[in-house]
N, C-alpha and C positions, 0 to 999 in steps of 0.2 A: 467110667474113669474114676480112679481114686485120687484123693487130694495129695498134694506134695507132702504134707505132714504125715499122712498115713503111709505113703511110699517110703519115707525115711524110717519110720518105726518098724514096718514090716521087713524092710531090708536089714535093719539092725538086728531084729529078732532072728532072722535067718543066719546072720553072721555069728552071733554069740551062742546060738544053740546048735551049731553045725559041727563039722568035722574038727574044728579047732580044739574042742574038748579032748578028742582022741589024739590029736597031734601034740598038744602042749599041756594037757591036763585041764581041769576046771580052772576058771580064772582065780578062784580063791587060792589054789595051790601055785599057779603060775605067777601071780602077782606077789604072793608071799615069798617065793624063791627070789624074785626080782628085788623085793624089799630087803631080804637077807644079804644079797650082793651089795646093794647100796649101803647098808649098815656096815658091812665088812670093809667097804671102801672109806668109811668114816662120815658118810652123810647122815645128818640128823635134821629133824624139824624142830622149830621153836613154837611152843604153845604159850600164848600170852598168860603171864602170871604163874606158869608152871615150869618154865625153863625148857631145856632141850630133851628130846625123847627119840626113841627109835622110830624109823619109818615103818609103817604097816602097809599091808596090801591095799587098803583103800587109799592111802597116800599115793601109791603107784598109779592107781586109776586116775587120781586127780592130776598127776604129772602128765600122764598120757593125754588126758582131756585138755590140758593147757597147751600141749603141742598142737592139737587139732584146732583149738581156738586161735592160736597164733597163725596157723595156715589159713583159717577162715578170714582173718583180717586182710590177708593178701588176695585170696580167691573166694569171695563170699558165696558164689554160686556153685562151688564144687560139692556136689551131692555126697560124694564118698566121705568127705570130712565131716559132714553133718551126720551121716550114718555112723561113722566111727565114734563121734562124740556121744550119740545116743547109746551106743554099745558100751562105751566106757562108763557112762552114768549107771547103766544097769549092772555091769560087773562091779563097779565101785560100791554100789548099795549092797550087793550080795557079800562082798568082802567085809564091809562095815558090820553087817549083821553077824558074819562069821567071827570077826574079831571080838565083838561084844559078847557072843556066846562063850568064846574061849576065856575071856576075862572073868565072866561070872563062874565058869567051871573052875578056873584056877583059884578064885577067891573062896570057893567052897572046900578046897583041899586044905589039909593041915599045913601050916607054915613051918618049914624046916629051918628058917633063919637065913637061908642062902638068898642073896640078891644078885641078879645079873649085873655085871659092871657096865657102865655106859661110858664110851669113849667119844670125845668131841674134839674135832680139829678146830682150832681157832687161829 
């Protein structure tokens, strides 16, 4: 018999590495599309000391994890929510790495002076 902790991790691995990649694309692309929709709707995040910025794919993973944490406060023994939380953590980490790699790649390119405008609803 495997431990409850291993059961959650194995089930999360099966979920994030399964058919979902074929159905929705890899989480880096799926969550990036979601971030683009949220940004187009005017949502932004506030970084302490840095002001407002665009939502990135790893922010989407954090938002989805927050939904699962909220549900777990209501039903703490719901294994499915624990599994999803572990899956969002894994996908969020992959997204964060992807964003960091893109940031470094962009900083290596020649600066053409164009800056993307940031729109903030207040």
